[in-house]
N, CA and C of each residue as an Amber inpcrd file, in Angstrom:
protein
   318
-123.9670000  96.6140000 124.6940000-122.7890000  97.4210000 124.4860000
-121.5240000  96.6370000 124.8130000-121.5590000  95.8160000 125.8420000
-120.3850000  95.0550000 126.2340000-119.9210000  94.1200000 125.1250000
-120.8580000  93.5390000 124.3850000-120.4890000  92.6310000 123.3120000
-119.5740000  93.2940000 122.2990000-119.7350000  94.5890000 122.0780000
-118.9240000  95.2860000 121.0910000-117.5470000  95.6500000 121.6340000
-117.4010000  95.6960000 122.9340000-116.1120000  96.0350000 123.5320000
-115.1250000  94.8890000 123.3570000-115.5530000  93.6570000 123.6160000
-114.6470000  92.5220000 123.5000000-114.0870000  92.3620000 122.0910000
-114.9340000  92.3160000 121.0330000-114.3630000  92.1870000 119.6920000
-113.4540000  93.3520000 119.3220000-113.7890000  94.5550000 119.7520000
-112.9340000  95.7050000 119.4420000-111.5860000  95.5530000 120.1330000
-111.5970000  95.0890000 121.3640000-110.3540000  94.8600000 122.0910000
-109.5450000  93.7590000 121.4270000-110.2190000  92.6960000 121.0270000
-109.5730000  91.5820000 120.3520000-108.9410000  92.0410000 119.0500000
-109.6770000  92.8150000 118.2710000-109.1630000  93.3260000 116.9960000
-107.9500000  94.2100000 117.2220000-108.0030000  95.0380000 118.2350000
-106.8710000  95.9200000 118.5280000-105.6420000  95.1070000 118.9240000
-105.8440000  94.0580000 119.6860000-104.7100000  93.2290000 120.1020000
-104.0710000  92.5280000 118.9130000-104.8840000  92.0730000 117.9700000
-104.3380000  91.4090000 116.7960000-103.7680000  92.4000000 115.7940000
-104.3320000  93.5840000 115.7370000-103.8760000  94.5780000 114.7710000
-102.5630000  95.2200000 115.1930000-102.2880000  95.2540000 116.4780000
-101.0900000  95.9220000 116.9700000-100.2520000  94.9900000 117.8430000
 -99.8220000  93.8330000 117.3100000 -99.0670000  92.8970000 118.1400000
 -97.7360000  93.4570000 118.6190000 -97.1900000  94.4390000 117.9270000
 -95.9090000  95.0160000 118.3390000 -96.0290000  95.7430000 119.6740000
 -97.2320000  96.1330000 120.0440000 -97.4290000  96.8250000 121.3130000
 -97.3720000  95.8720000 122.4980000 -97.5950000  94.6000000 122.2490000
 -97.5800000  93.6180000 123.3260000 -96.1490000  93.1440000 123.5620000
 -95.8410000  92.8880000 124.8170000 -94.5290000  92.3560000 125.1650000
 -94.7140000  91.0830000 125.9590000 -93.6460000  90.3610000 126.1440000
 -93.7160000  89.1240000 126.9160000 -94.1010000  89.4010000 128.3630000
 -93.8750000  90.6140000 128.8240000 -94.1890000  90.9570000 130.2030000
 -95.6420000  91.3710000 130.4100000 -96.3900000  91.5200000 129.3220000
 -97.7890000  91.9320000 129.4590000 -98.5580000  90.8710000 130.2280000
 -99.2730000  91.2960000 131.2550000-100.0810000  90.3710000 132.0290000
-101.4760000  90.2360000 131.4440000-101.9540000  91.2500000 130.7610000
-103.3090000  91.2350000 130.2210000-103.3180000  90.5400000 128.8690000
-104.2880000  89.6660000 128.6790000-104.5080000  89.0700000 127.3730000
-105.9840000  89.2440000 127.0460000-106.3060000  89.0650000 125.7930000
-107.6870000  89.2330000 125.3610000-108.4580000  87.9770000 125.7330000
-109.4880000  88.1380000 126.5550000-110.3080000  87.0210000 127.0110000
-111.7800000  87.3680000 126.8250000-112.5820000  86.3510000 126.5430000
-114.0270000  86.5180000 126.3950000-114.6730000  85.1380000 126.4440000
-116.0000000  85.0750000 126.5250000-116.6710000  83.7780000 126.4910000
-116.2600000  83.0020000 125.2370000-116.0690000  81.7000000 125.3970000
-115.5270000  80.8770000 124.3180000-116.3530000  80.9670000 123.0340000
-117.6750000  81.0000000 123.1270000-118.5180000  81.1050000 121.9330000
-118.2860000  82.3950000 121.1790000-118.1220000  83.4770000 121.9190000
-117.8580000  84.7750000 121.3080000-116.4650000  84.8030000 120.6670000
-115.4900000  84.2000000 121.3350000-114.1340000  84.1360000 120.7880000
-114.1250000  83.3320000 119.4900000-114.7770000  82.1730000 119.5010000
-114.8250000  81.3400000 118.3040000-115.5180000  82.0590000 117.1540000
-116.6310000  82.7250000 117.4370000-117.3440000  83.4700000 116.3920000
-116.4630000  84.5750000 115.8160000-115.7100000  85.2430000 116.6670000
-114.8130000  86.3050000 116.2080000-113.7340000  85.7460000 115.2920000
-113.1240000  84.6380000 115.6910000-112.0740000  84.0420000 114.8630000
-112.6210000  83.5720000 113.5170000-113.8080000  83.0040000 113.5250000
-114.4230000  82.5070000 112.2910000-114.8480000  83.6560000 111.3910000
-115.6030000  84.5980000 111.9350000-116.2000000  85.6590000 111.1210000
-115.2040000  86.7430000 110.7170000-114.3340000  87.1610000 111.6000000
-113.4280000  88.2790000 111.3070000-112.1400000  87.8460000 110.6280000
-111.6460000  86.6490000 110.9860000-110.3240000  86.2410000 110.5220000
-110.3340000  84.9830000 109.6530000-111.5120000  84.4230000 109.3940000
-111.6490000  83.1980000 108.5900000-110.7940000  82.0610000 109.1440000
-110.6040000  82.0520000 110.4520000-109.8400000  80.9800000 111.0660000
-110.7760000  79.8530000 111.4800000-110.2240000  78.6510000 111.5120000
-110.9720000  77.4660000 111.9150000-110.0990000  76.6690000 112.8780000
-110.7250000  75.8520000 113.7230000-109.9390000  75.0380000 114.6440000
-109.0270000  74.0930000 113.8690000-107.7700000  74.0040000 114.2710000
-106.7990000  73.1540000 113.5770000-106.3350000  71.9990000 114.4540000
-106.0730000  72.2710000 115.7400000-105.5430000  71.2120000 116.6010000
-105.7360000  71.5600000 118.0710000-105.8080000  70.5080000 118.8850000
-105.7030000  70.6500000 120.3290000-104.2490000  70.3760000 120.6640000
-103.5750000  71.3580000 121.2150000-102.1490000  71.2280000 121.4860000
-101.8620000  70.6370000 122.8520000-102.7650000  70.9000000 123.8090000
-102.5700000  70.3990000 125.1670000-103.9020000  70.4240000 125.8990000
-104.1300000  69.4070000 126.7420000-105.3220000  69.3660000 127.5880000
-104.8960000  69.1020000 129.0200000-105.5330000  69.8270000 129.9370000
-105.3720000  69.5440000 131.3600000-106.7720000  69.4630000 131.9540000
-106.8580000  69.2400000 133.2410000-108.1620000  69.1870000 133.9000000
-108.8510000  70.5450000 133.8960000-108.0830000  71.6220000 133.7520000
-108.6350000  72.9710000 133.8470000-108.6980000  73.6870000 132.5050000
-107.7440000  73.4210000 131.6170000-107.6670000  74.1650000 130.3560000
-107.4270000  73.2560000 129.1580000-107.6790000  73.8320000 127.9970000
-107.3560000  73.1910000 126.7260000-106.7120000  74.2510000 125.8390000
-105.5470000  73.9490000 125.2870000-104.8750000  74.8720000 124.3850000
-105.2390000  74.4870000 122.9590000-105.8310000  75.4350000 122.2370000
-106.2950000  75.1940000 120.8690000-105.5320000  76.0640000 119.8850000
-105.3250000  75.5310000 118.6940000-104.7240000  76.2790000 117.6050000
-105.7840000  76.4870000 116.5320000-106.0020000  77.7490000 116.1500000
-106.9320000  78.1200000 115.0880000-106.1170000  78.7020000 113.9430000
-106.4850000  78.3560000 112.6980000-105.6970000  78.7660000 111.5360000
-106.6180000  79.1700000 110.3940000-106.2030000  80.1630000 109.6260000
-106.8620000  80.4890000 108.3610000-105.9900000  79.9550000 107.2340000
-106.5090000  78.9790000 106.4880000-105.7500000  78.4470000 105.3530000
-105.7190000  79.4450000 104.2070000-106.6050000  80.4430000 104.2530000
-106.6570000  81.4510000 103.1900000-105.6040000  82.5350000 103.3780000
-105.3920000  82.9650000 104.6150000-104.4800000  84.0870000 104.8650000
-103.2010000  83.6740000 105.5880000-103.2060000  82.5090000 106.2110000
-102.0400000  82.0650000 106.9650000-101.9870000  82.5840000 108.3930000
-103.0110000  83.3430000 108.8280000-103.0170000  83.8100000 110.2120000
-103.3300000  82.6430000 111.1390000-102.8650000  82.7490000 112.3770000
-103.1500000  81.7210000 113.3650000-103.3040000  82.3490000 114.7440000
-104.0800000  81.6720000 115.5770000-104.3250000  82.1250000 116.9430000
-104.2410000  80.9240000 117.8660000-103.5140000  81.0710000 118.9670000
-103.4590000  80.0290000 119.9860000-104.3230000  80.4970000 121.1510000
-105.2900000  79.6590000 121.5260000-106.2260000  79.9820000 122.6050000
-105.9940000  79.0830000 123.8070000-106.2140000  79.6430000 124.9790000
-106.3080000  78.8670000 126.2090000-107.7830000  78.9050000 126.5820000
-108.4450000  77.7460000 126.5300000-109.8710000  77.6600000 126.8360000
-110.0140000  77.0500000 128.2290000-110.6620000  77.8020000 129.1090000
-110.8160000  77.3790000 130.4990000-112.1380000  76.6520000 130.6990000
-112.1660000  75.7800000 131.6790000-113.3540000  74.9810000 131.9610000
-114.5660000  75.8380000 132.2950000-114.3500000  77.0630000 132.7570000
-115.4680000  77.9420000 133.1050000-116.0840000  78.6400000 131.8900000
-115.5960000  78.3170000 130.6720000-116.1990000  78.8780000 129.4660000
-115.5390000  80.1440000 128.9520000-114.3990000  80.5040000 129.4990000
-113.6620000  81.6840000 129.0410000-112.4860000  81.2280000 128.1790000
-112.2500000  81.9570000 127.0840000-111.1120000  81.6820000 126.2020000
-110.2320000  82.9200000 126.1440000-108.9250000  82.7140000 126.1730000
-107.9610000  83.8180000 126.1170000-106.9640000  83.5750000 124.9880000
-106.6390000  84.6300000 124.2590000-105.6020000  84.5550000 123.2360000
-104.2610000  84.5500000 123.9590000-103.4520000  83.5110000 123.7100000
-102.1370000  83.4540000 124.3430000-101.0120000  83.6700000 123.3360000
-101.3250000  83.5920000 122.0470000-100.3390000  83.8710000 121.0080000
-101.0750000  83.9890000 119.6860000-100.4600000  84.6750000 118.7310000
-101.0530000  84.8060000 117.4020000 -99.9630000  85.1930000 116.4290000
-100.2440000  84.9970000 115.1450000 -99.2430000  85.3540000 114.1520000
 -99.7640000  85.1760000 112.7410000 -98.8300000  85.1650000 111.8010000
 -99.1600000  85.0420000 110.3840000 -98.1900000  84.0510000 109.7430000
 -98.4230000  83.7420000 108.4810000 -97.5560000  82.8720000 107.6890000
 -97.4870000  81.4680000 108.2730000 -98.6330000  80.9230000 108.6250000
 -98.6950000  79.5850000 109.2070000 -98.3900000  78.4950000 108.1930000
 -98.6150000  78.7300000 106.9210000 -98.5080000  77.6860000 105.8970000
 -97.1760000  76.9530000 105.9290000 -96.1200000  77.6310000 106.2490000
 -94.8040000  77.0000000 106.2930000 -94.7180000  75.9290000 107.3750000
 -95.5670000  76.0050000 108.3820000 -95.5250000  75.0660000 109.5010000
 -96.6740000  74.0580000 109.4720000 -97.4520000  74.0340000 108.4210000
 -98.6910000  73.2610000 108.3950000 -98.5060000  71.7960000 108.7530000
 -97.5160000  71.1240000 108.1810000 -97.3540000  69.6890000 108.3960000
 -96.9990000  69.3430000 109.8330000 -96.4860000  70.2740000 110.5700000
 -96.1050000  70.0560000 111.9550000 -97.2880000  69.5760000 112.8000000
 -98.5150000  69.9710000 112.4330000 -99.6930000  69.6280000 113.2240000
-100.5490000  68.5430000 112.5760000-100.0240000  67.8730000 111.5700000
-100.8040000  66.8700000 110.8500000-101.2610000  65.7350000 111.7610000
-100.4880000  65.3950000 112.7740000-100.8410000  64.2930000 113.6630000
-101.4840000  64.7480000 114.9630000-101.7500000  66.0460000 115.1000000
-102.4110000  66.5540000 116.3010000-103.8810000  66.1670000 116.2830000
-104.4690000  66.1540000 117.4460000-105.8930000  65.8520000 117.5560000
-106.6950000  66.9540000 116.8670000-107.4870000  66.5820000 115.8780000
-108.2860000  67.5660000 115.1400000-109.4360000  68.0600000 116.0030000
-109.7670000  69.3230000 115.8430000-110.9090000  69.9160000 116.5330000
-112.1050000  69.9230000 115.5960000-113.3150000  69.8010000 116.1220000
-114.4870000  69.9050000 115.2580000-114.6250000  71.3270000 114.7210000
-114.9460000  71.4460000 113.4630000-115.1390000  72.7620000 112.8480000
-116.5620000  73.2080000 113.0860000-116.7220000  74.5050000 113.4150000
-118.0560000  75.0760000 113.5740000-118.4440000  75.1030000 114.9760000
């Protein structure tokens, strides 16, 4: 039952971004494998770039070339991934990440 709660919460967060504010402390988090599967299966997004790496976290950008949606993830060393930003119409910014470190797809 818990597996269905995370994707539903994730979908709600992406479907209603206007409800979120900069002051919101809660973000959508789940095991990294589950987060990746959700982005791939529900949103047709694929890893596009690693934006930043530290000893504790890695910031990843996922993009759908079909719809233009994008998701920025903070992936923690303990195996948890959290959505830290998301949006649409990524195509206009595509070249900006051409020199970023590519992530393996799949």
